[in-house]
N, C-alpha and C positions, 0 to 999 in steps of 0.2 A: 442603574447607570446606562450610559451607552454601549458600553461593553456587553453587559447583560441582555439589552435590547437586541444586539447583533445576534448574540447567540441563540435566540429566541427565534428570530428569523431564520438562522440556518436550520435550527430544529424543525420550526414548521415547512420549510422546504423538503426537508427528507420526508416529513410525514404526507405532505401532499403528493409527493413524487410515488410514495409506497402506495398510497390510496389509487393514485390514477393508472398503476400499472398493476396492481394486485393480480390481473388476469395474467401478466406475463411473467410474474413472479410465483406463478403455480401456486396459488392460494397458500396460506399460512401453513407453513409445514412444521414439524417438531424439529427443533436443533438437537442434533446429536453431539457427545463429546467431542467429536471431530471437528464440528463445526466452531468449537471454543478453543483450538490450539493457539489462536493467536489473541487471545484476551489473558493479559497479564495482570495478575492479583497483587496488590499491595494491602495485606491486612491491617498494618499497623494505622495507617490513613484512610482506610476504606475507600480504594480507588480501584479502578478496572481501566487497563488502558488497551485498546486493540491497536495493536502495531500493524502498519501498513509498510513493506518494503519500498524503500526509495522515497520515503516521505519523512526523514529526518530519524527514521526508527533506531539507527545506532545510538543517537544521542539521548533519545527517549528511553532506551533501555538502560543507559548508563545511569540515567537521573532514576530510574526505576530500582537500580540496583543500590544506590546511594539511599534512597527511602527505605528499602526493604532489607538494608545490609546491617541493621542495628548497630550502627556507628564503625561498621567494618572499613567503609568508604566514605568520604566526606567530599571529594572532588570528582565530579563525574569524568572530567579529561584525564584523570590520572587511571582510569580504565582503559586497557587496550581495546581497541575495537572488537578484536576477534574473541576477545573473553565477553563481550557484552553479548554476542551471538551463541555463547554456549547454552544451550536449553536449560541445564541443571541449575544456573545460576538466577533464574527467575520463575516462579510459580504461576503456571497457567490453569485457568477454571475448568478444563478438562481433566484437572487431577484431582477435582472434588466430587463427592456425592451428589446426587441429583438435588436431594433438598438443600446443601449446602450452596450448589450452583444455584437455586432459586433465591436463596436467602440474599446472596451477593449480588444477583442480578438486580433484585428489588430494592436494596438498600445502599449499596455502593455507589459512588459517584463514577460514571462511566465516561469517557472521552475516547476521541480517535483523532488524527491528523490527515488530511487528504490534500490531494495536490491536481493541478491540471493534468486530466488523464493521459494526453498524448506526449506532455513534457515527460510524465511520470515514465510513459514507455520507452521513450527515447533514452532517458537517464538509465533506466534496466539494459537496453539494448548496449548503450555505450559501456557500461561497467561490464556485463556479462559477456558481452562478444568482441569487445574490440580491445580488452585488455589481455596481455600475454599469459598473466598467471593464473587465470580462470579456466585451466585446463579442465577441471571436473565439468563445467558447464558446456565446454567445447565439445568433450566425448559425449556427454549425457544428451545435449540438444542440439549442438551444432553438427554432429554428424548426421543426426536424423533431419535437419532441417535440408543440408546440402543434398542427401540421398533423394528427398521428396521434392525439392523445388530446383535443383539445378541440372540443366540439360548437360550431358558430356562431362560430369564432374571429373576432374582428375582423381587418381588412387589416393593421392595423398591429402587431398581435400575431404574425401569419404572417410580417410581414417583419423584425421586430425579434427577436422569440422571447427579450426580455429579462424576463418576467413567469412563468416557468413555477412552477406551484405544486408542492410536494413529492408531491402525490398523483399528480400527472401524470408526474412524473418516475419514481415506484414503478411505474406502470402502463407506463411505457416500458421499464423495465428487465426486467419479468416477461414481456413480450409476446415470444412465440416468434419473431416477425418480426426484431425486435432482434438477437436472437442468432444468427440465420441471416444477417443482412445483413452484419455485421462485428464483429471483436471489440469488447468493452466498452473504453471511453477506460480509460487506466492509473488515473484518480481514482477509479472504481467498479469497476475490475476485480479479481478476487478474488485474494487473497495467492497462494494456490494455484495460480492461471494467471499470475501475474508473477514467482514465485520458484521456482517447481517443486519443491516440499520433498519430493515424493516420488522424485524423481530426483536431485537434489542434497542431499547430506547437510550440513546445516548444524550447525556447532559449537556455535553460541550463537543463541538466538531471545531477543531483548529485547523487553520490552512498553512500549507507552506509557504505561502506568499506572505503572510503575516505571522510567521513562525514564531518570533521572538516574543511579540505580544501576547498571542495566544497560548503559547506555553507558560509564560509568567503568570499569566491569569490563572490558568490551571493550578499553578503551584500555590499561588496567593488562596484559592479557594480551598486547597487542601490543607492550609494552615502551616506552609511551611517557607512560605515566599520571604520571609525575613532572613532566613539562613541559606536558602537554596536558589540559585538563579539558574536559568537555562543556559548551557554553553553557547555562546555566539561564535562564530566563527565566518569569515569570508573565504568562502572556498572558489579558488579561480576556476576550476575545473567544471562548476555545477553546471546542469544543462540549463539554457535560458530558452525563452521563448523563440528569439532569433535562431537560436541551434535548431529547435524543432523544426521551424519553419523550413530551414536548410534540407533536412531531413526528409521532409514530405514532398518536396519539389520533384524527386523521381517516382512517385507512387501513382499510379493511374487513379482517375477519378472514379474507376469502379470498384478498386481496392480500397479507396479512401472510404467510400460510402459503406462498404461491409466492415470495414474496421471500426468506423463511427458506430455502426450497429453493436458491435460487440461492447462498445464502452459507453453506450449511449446513457444508461441508467446512472452511471458515476457523473457524466456531464449533467444531467437533469437534477439529479439528487443534492448535489454539491454546488449548484448554481455555476457551473462554467458553461459560457456561451460557446457556441460552435466556432472551432477557430476560422480567423479571416482567411487563411491560406488555403483552406479545405476547399476542393472542387467537388463539392457533392453532386452525385447525378439525381 
């Protein structure tokens, strides 16, 4: 079918990008259990889903809870969002022994969902740094970003970290010090680093832009499409291309170029073209 061909093209794109960039991906390293903590396992339907924050992962986790809940849940949208992110509600691949991990990676249907990298980044920024309720992020990252990126920051800004500007966030991401200090938070970590598509052969790569069709195709292949549909919702607050363009207006071309380098593999691997609003050096 056309859908199968489309997914084949997406898989080939990943394979080609991995091959072309094998040097920059530091040769083939062995995956550690820590690398597998984003891979959610559904034993009953023999599926593995690698979740990427800001790419409909709340709804996909809800769906996975319906699939693995043995009848405990029937409607994904009845599961509260915070419930979907409780780690004990879903089993991840790093909880298995090495032989069990290898068996599942070899035999289960594996899929992930991706999104235009900068749209995902702006979505993460808006969610984590502009919402007043995200105080843990403001404390954990905001204060650090303000301290490092803002000259003459007020004592209050240094204490609260709740008014990080997008320009400061970008400066923090491209700062070599940040990369050396600790891995990126999962909300702005690259898909390449979260899901390891060069080491794990995904059967299906869904896209945020075609979320509904791709999600229902996955459910159909899993044999549950007749009783489970992916939840549709029109979110008025979702980050769009226009919005992303606006956020990048104030970023210098030098910083845009450096940021593109950070996310370049995600752009190439999942076939997203360089955004027209970028002024790359």
